[in-house]
Every structure is written in C-alpha cells, then in structure tokens.
C-alpha positions as MATLAB code, in Angstrom:
seq = 'MRPSLALFAASLLAGCNNLSGIWIFEIPWEEDNGSCTTTIEENFTDAYVPQATTPGESPWTYGGEERGSDAIAFGQIETYGKGQAVLVIGTTAWPGTKEGDSWTFTFTKDTEDIDFANHESGYGYQESSTSEASTTYTFTPGRGRTAEVEVVGGSQDKVVYEEVDTWTEELLGEIGYTGQIPADQYLVVGEGFNQEAAVNTYDVEDCTAGDGTCRLSVTTRCSAKGSFTATQTDFEDEDYYEHLAGAGQ';
ca = [
     139.365   50.603   85.725;
     141.056   48.075   87.978;
     139.048   47.316   91.154;
     140.714   48.698   94.277;
     143.289   46.592   96.103;
     141.323   47.151   99.258;
     138.424   45.249   97.739;
     140.671   42.481   96.540;
     143.133   41.939   99.217;
     141.021   41.052  102.137;
     139.394   37.789  101.268;
     142.399   35.987  100.266;
     143.760   34.418  103.245;
     141.185   32.079  104.528;
     140.496   28.972  102.605;
     143.641   26.951  103.011;
     144.313   24.624  105.902;
     146.919   27.023  107.258;
     145.959   30.477  106.100;
     148.469   32.349  108.256;
     151.309   33.842  106.269;
     152.079   36.143  103.385;
     149.995   35.952  100.210;
     150.475   37.285   96.725;
     147.401   38.601   94.917;
     147.182   38.352   91.133;
     144.590   40.929   90.137;
     143.417   40.801   86.527;
     142.719   43.952   84.581;
     139.041   44.836   84.500;
     137.214   47.757   83.019;
     135.187   49.735   85.515;
     132.308   47.485   86.599;
     130.943   49.743   89.308;
     127.677   51.633   89.201;
     126.146   54.547   91.092;
     122.636   55.914   91.510;
     121.527   59.246   92.945;
     118.217   59.900   94.696;
     116.940   63.416   95.363;
     114.173   64.330   97.807;
     112.878   67.878   98.338;
     109.885   69.940   99.416;
     110.078   72.834   96.934;
     106.754   73.942   95.473;
     106.348   72.830   91.835;
     110.054   71.976   91.551;
     111.308   68.755   90.005;
     114.483   66.982   88.941;
     114.990   67.498   85.186;
     115.271   64.385   83.068;
     118.326   63.848   80.901;
     117.568   64.673   77.303;
     117.976   62.066   74.602;
     120.267   63.263   71.814;
     118.819   63.294   68.312;
     119.802   60.827   65.664;
     123.289   61.270   64.295;
     125.257   59.633   61.477;
     128.195   59.376   63.893;
     128.878   56.495   66.273;
     131.228   57.069   69.179;
     132.956   54.565   71.418;
     136.216   53.475   72.926;
     137.883   50.866   75.046;
     140.426   50.741   77.817;
     143.000   48.060   78.472;
     145.791   47.621   80.997;
     148.144   45.110   82.561;
     147.260   42.842   85.441;
     148.418   43.821   88.912;
     150.095   42.060   91.810;
     150.094   42.919   95.499;
     150.936   41.335   98.843;
     148.958   40.801  102.017;
     149.389   39.049  105.321;
     146.885   37.069  107.346;
     146.977   35.855  110.936;
     144.475   33.741  112.854;
     143.386   34.415  116.401;
     140.803   32.644  118.496;
     138.506   30.023  117.020;
     137.352   30.751  113.488;
     138.732   34.295  113.518;
     141.453   35.940  111.473;
     142.661   39.331  110.369;
     143.942   40.402  106.968;
     146.539   43.164  106.726;
     147.367   44.981  103.506;
     149.795   47.814  103.884;
     148.658   49.514  107.092;
     144.973   48.560  106.804;
     143.343   45.569  108.534;
     140.091   43.664  107.941;
     138.644   41.229  110.506;
     137.439   37.869  109.212;
     135.425   34.819  110.245;
     135.146   31.283  108.907;
     131.896   30.382  107.143;
     131.827   26.764  106.032;
     134.819   26.152  103.785;
     135.277   29.861  103.097;
     136.486   32.868  105.025;
     134.822   36.251  104.908;
     136.643   39.492  105.695;
     134.520   42.586  105.983;
     134.512   46.067  107.442;
     132.104   48.998  107.363;
     133.225   52.560  107.993;
     130.777   55.387  108.633;
     131.092   59.092  109.351;
     128.668   61.904  110.179;
     129.125   65.658  110.026;
     126.785   68.583  110.757;
     127.454   72.270  110.022;
     124.958   75.029  110.782;
     124.632   78.805  110.978;
     121.806   80.533  112.851;
     121.030   84.262  113.059;
     119.267   85.982  115.940;
     116.615   87.248  113.500;
     115.424   83.674  112.950;
     117.362   82.706  109.840;
     118.985   79.272  109.907;
     120.899   77.031  107.542;
     122.220   73.500  108.114;
     124.095   70.841  106.167;
     124.120   67.274  107.490;
     126.244   64.651  105.760;
     126.582   60.941  106.426;
     128.856   58.475  104.685;
     129.050   54.697  104.856;
     131.388   52.389  102.970;
     131.687   48.620  103.263;
     133.777   45.921  101.647;
     133.220   42.172  101.869;
     135.779   39.638  100.695;
     134.923   35.964  100.343;
     137.927   33.672  100.168;
     137.305   30.130   98.866;
     140.083   27.491   98.827;
     141.344   26.435   95.413;
     143.933   23.927   94.286;
     147.141   23.634   96.229;
     147.972   26.801   98.079;
     145.638   29.042   96.106;
     142.290   30.638   96.824;
     139.676   32.329   94.696;
     138.555   35.671   96.040;
     135.278   37.443   95.372;
     134.985   41.057   96.440;
     131.872   43.176   96.856;
     132.038   46.826   97.842;
     129.389   49.460   98.406;
     129.010   53.014   99.649;
     126.301   55.518  100.476;
     126.780   59.254  100.799;
     123.868   61.444  101.873;
     123.715   65.219  102.307;
     120.658   66.957  103.748;
     120.315   70.726  103.301;
     117.846   72.740  105.400;
     117.197   76.476  105.210;
     114.563   78.846  106.539;
     112.098   79.613  103.742;
     112.082   83.422  104.208;
     114.346   85.954  105.913;
     114.528   89.675  106.503;
     116.034   92.326  104.218;
     118.737   93.111  106.760;
     120.392   89.804  105.854;
     120.414   90.331  102.087;
     123.968   91.626  102.191;
     125.166   88.450  103.918;
     122.787   85.746  102.706;
     121.616   87.167   99.381;
     118.227   87.048   97.673;
     118.299   83.285   97.043;
     119.932   81.835  100.131;
     122.447   79.041  100.477;
     120.520   75.829   99.824;
     121.853   74.506   96.473;
     118.463   73.792   94.905;
     119.598   75.354   91.614;
     122.131   72.528   91.186;
     119.465   69.808   91.248;
     115.965   71.222   90.648;
     114.076   73.277   88.082;
     110.657   74.896   87.858;
     108.573   75.619   84.760;
     108.537   73.926   81.376;
     110.125   74.474   77.991;
     111.405   78.000   77.407;
     110.068   78.986   80.839;
     112.169   76.424   82.654;
     114.590   77.857   85.190;
     116.574   76.733   88.198;
     114.701   76.408   91.491;
     115.854   78.721   94.280;
     114.869   79.714   97.787;
     113.934   83.399   97.549;
     114.078   85.500  100.691;
     110.570   87.010  100.459;
     108.619   84.132   98.857;
     107.374   80.899  100.389;
     109.126   78.499   98.023;
     108.614   75.295  100.011;
     105.680   73.295  101.293;
     106.868   72.478  104.811;
     104.521   73.619  107.528;
     107.439   74.667  109.721;
     108.773   77.233  107.218;
     111.841   75.197  106.245;
     113.114   74.262  102.782;
     114.674   70.819  102.579;
     116.791   69.058   99.974;
     118.519   65.685  100.353;
     120.919   64.076   97.874;
     121.809   60.404   98.332;
     124.390   58.622   96.165;
     124.745   54.836   96.346;
     127.572   52.996   94.592;
     128.480   49.336   94.257;
     131.274   47.336   92.649;
     132.513   43.758   92.542;
     135.499   41.825   91.304;
     137.477   38.624   91.673;
     141.074   37.466   91.662;
     143.396   34.613   92.673;
     145.539   34.530   95.801;
     148.536   32.273   96.358;
     150.227   31.590   99.667;
     153.969   32.263   99.503;
     156.901   30.528  101.190;
     157.801   33.597  103.206;
     157.527   32.362  106.782;
     159.048   35.222  108.748;
     156.543   38.014  109.405;
     159.414   40.479  109.082;
     159.287   39.852  105.340;
     156.029   41.719  105.160;
     157.666   44.939  106.284;
     159.422   44.927  102.906;
     156.493   43.562  100.856;
     153.580   45.600  102.253;
     153.929   48.379   99.712;
     155.232   46.275   96.862;
     153.208   45.592   93.740;
     152.545   46.572   90.132;
];
C-alpha cells in the first residue's frame, strides 16, 4: 500500500535556502511496509493467550503481489521566527525546526476516553482507552530545488477492561452469567480438546486480583516508514495553494 500523504508531505519543505513556497511531492508506489504488534496483559486464573497454529505441509504454494502508480501531491511551507517553519497539506499543519542542514516536521496526537457503569449492589465495569499517533518527517536538501524526505510514523492504542469478579443473581438479567469483559476474544483456558474461551463468571472467582477485580489490557503498536522526493515549484502567490491543496493523483 502507498504510505499516507500525511507521512510524506511534512518533511519536504525545509532543506533549500528558501523553503517558503509551494512544493510538489512525487510519492513512489510502495507495498505496505508497516508492521503492528499486540501485547495482552491479564489477571485471569490459568488463562493464557493461544498461540497461532502452524499449518501442516501442503503441496500448494500461495502468494501474490500488488502494484500501483506513483502519486503526486502539493504542500505549502512558511517560515516564522528563527529556525522554525510550518508545513501545510490540505487543512493539516505540522510544525518544524531546523536541525543542521535538515528540517524536521513532527506532531504527536493523543486522546483518552473512559466509560464506566456501576451498580448500587457493588458491580462495576470500566473501559479505558488511550491512543497516541506521531509522524516525523526529515527533509534533507538535494540538488537544485529538490529535497529528499524520510518519513517515520508510529501509533499506540491501548484499551484496559476492568470488571468486578463476582456479582449477585439479581443482575443476571442485565449483565448475564459471564459479564462484559471481553476475555473470550483474547484468552483461553484448558488444553487440547478441553480448551475453551476464558470468561468472567458471576459466581466464580476467575481472577487473581486481591481487590476482586478482573483486568484485561490490549495494546497495539504500529510503525511505518517511507521516502519520497519534493520539488519546490514556481508558484509564488500563496493564493495558488487554495486551488492546489486538494490536487493530486
């Protein structure tokens, strides 16, 4: 897959002697070079994350490839203060600073959200989610009015589930026998033919926490990188960018 324009567009406008102006980005086709890992932490008794099974030998070999055309896009950069600049692509901006002969544009965005439901009988359930995404663009001057751009992006998404280990029968109609914590989506108990999904049962102490709470956290980390060439155009009037901001292929 082609790396996102957000990753590409920000680093471009820094290396030349006069980086202010409108730039065209020539983004080569690349197959997906990103990667993600998921980490699971929990306190369920005897539960574990099942390992992916290895398929048996087969006389068949499967594969494929993906190809596509290169892309172009436009961005604008303006300097302000000493060694400071901002890159604008579409309606999004990235602040940048000069580092040696290169310019670096970077921004990190994070969010946090908490939802909970508590019952007067003592039952409680909570989901806490945090998200962080960052992109760093390093713009190095090339020949003439060009620059080589390296882009590195990363993200982390974490969800923490917490639920009371046991609850009363009066809540079975609303909560159910196995609660709301999604342990069955990530954990199993037992081995072989006795293996089954882990759950939080209303009348059994399924977790090891001393405070009577079952906990499950799922963290996904992703990273990607790419590179492309940027060329400063002859468009001098900033009004040009109003027409070019959304242009591209």
